[in-house]
C-alpha positions as CSV (number, residue, x, y, z in Angstrom):
1,M,112.7,-20.2,254.4
2,I,116.0,-22.1,254.0
3,D,116.7,-23.1,250.4
4,P,117.1,-26.9,250.4
5,L,119.7,-26.6,247.6
6,V,123.0,-27.0,249.3
7,E,126.6,-27.6,248.3
8,I,128.1,-30.9,249.3
9,Q,131.7,-32.1,249.4
10,N,132.4,-31.7,245.6
11,P,131.5,-28.1,244.8
12,D,130.4,-29.2,241.3
13,E,127.8,-31.5,242.9
14,L,124.6,-30.1,244.3
15,K,122.0,-31.9,246.4
16,L,118.3,-31.0,246.6
17,S,115.9,-32.5,249.0
18,I,112.6,-32.5,247.0
19,P,109.4,-32.2,249.0
20,F,106.7,-34.7,248.0
21,T,103.2,-34.9,249.3
22,Q,102.5,-38.5,250.0
23,Y,98.9,-39.8,249.9
24,L,98.5,-42.6,252.4
25,K,96.3,-45.7,252.1
26,P,93.4,-46.3,252.7
27,D,91.9,-42.8,252.9
28,G,94.4,-40.5,251.1
29,R,95.6,-38.7,254.2
30,K,98.6,-36.4,253.3
31,R,102.1,-36.6,254.7
32,M,105.2,-34.6,253.6
33,M,108.3,-36.6,252.7
34,R,111.5,-35.8,250.9
35,F,113.6,-37.5,248.2
36,G,117.2,-36.4,247.6
37,V,118.7,-35.9,244.1
38,L,122.2,-34.8,243.1
39,G,123.9,-32.7,240.4
40,E,122.0,-31.9,237.3
41,S,118.9,-33.5,238.6
42,A,119.0,-31.2,241.6
43,V,119.3,-28.1,239.3
44,A,116.4,-29.4,237.2
45,A,114.2,-30.2,240.3
46,R,114.8,-26.7,241.5
47,K,113.5,-25.4,238.2
48,V,110.4,-27.6,238.6
49,L,109.7,-26.2,242.1
50,D,110.4,-22.6,241.0
51,A,107.8,-23.1,238.3
52,G,105.2,-23.8,241.0
53,L,104.8,-27.4,240.3
54,Q,104.2,-30.0,243.0
55,F,105.7,-33.4,243.5
56,E,103.3,-36.1,244.8
57,C,103.6,-39.8,245.5
58,E,101.6,-42.8,246.8
59,I,102.0,-46.5,247.2
60,L,99.4,-48.2,245.0
61,T,97.4,-51.3,246.0
62,T,99.8,-53.3,243.8
63,D,102.6,-52.1,246.2
64,E,104.1,-50.1,243.3
65,V,104.9,-46.4,243.7
66,S,103.2,-43.7,241.7
67,L,105.2,-40.5,241.4
68,T,103.6,-37.4,239.9
69,V,104.2,-33.8,239.2
70,F,101.0,-31.7,239.6
71,D,100.3,-28.4,238.0
72,D,97.8,-26.4,240.1
73,E,97.0,-24.0,237.2
74,I,95.5,-26.7,235.0
75,E,94.7,-29.0,238.0
76,E,96.3,-32.0,236.3
77,D,99.3,-34.3,236.7
78,I,101.8,-33.3,234.0
79,A,104.2,-36.2,234.5
80,I,103.9,-39.6,236.1
81,E,106.1,-42.6,236.8
82,V,105.0,-45.9,238.2
83,C,107.7,-48.3,239.5
84,P,108.3,-51.0,242.0
85,N,108.8,-49.7,245.5
86,G,112.6,-50.0,246.3
87,P,115.8,-49.0,244.4
88,D,113.9,-48.3,241.2
89,V,112.3,-45.2,242.8
90,D,115.5,-43.1,242.4
91,A,115.7,-43.6,238.7
92,A,112.0,-43.0,238.4
93,I,112.3,-39.6,240.2
94,V,115.0,-38.5,237.7
95,R,112.8,-39.5,234.8
96,L,109.9,-37.6,236.5
97,I,112.0,-34.5,236.9
98,N,113.2,-34.6,233.3
99,A,109.6,-35.0,232.0
100,A,108.5,-32.0,234.1
101,V,111.4,-29.9,232.7
102,E,110.3,-30.8,229.2
103,Y,106.7,-29.7,230.1
104,I,108.1,-26.3,231.4
105,A,110.1,-25.8,228.2
106,D,107.1,-26.6,226.0
107,K,104.9,-24.2,228.1
108,E,107.5,-21.5,227.8
109,A,107.8,-22.1,224.0
110,E,104.0,-21.6,223.7
111,G,104.3,-18.3,225.5
112,E,102.2,-19.1,228.5
């Protein structure tokens, strides 16, 4: 499998294409999609993926976007962001990644 973490023009900048499972209206069919993040967010997202957590998204009936990180071990969302569909999604993804990294750190501190 090719690692989606690749160097771009500036060697100090990394880009990661994060796989998201998108749940489609009206019946929840699944589709894979990707969102790109750069730099420290790419490194943090790689840590989230390496921890076995999954990124998911769906467009709500309000036309807002729900972004979540799901932990299969406990079968729960461990981070969630809801935002308007559009340019706000990029910042919401960064907040989502940061919340997931905090979850991982807390879990490691508990010794799990």
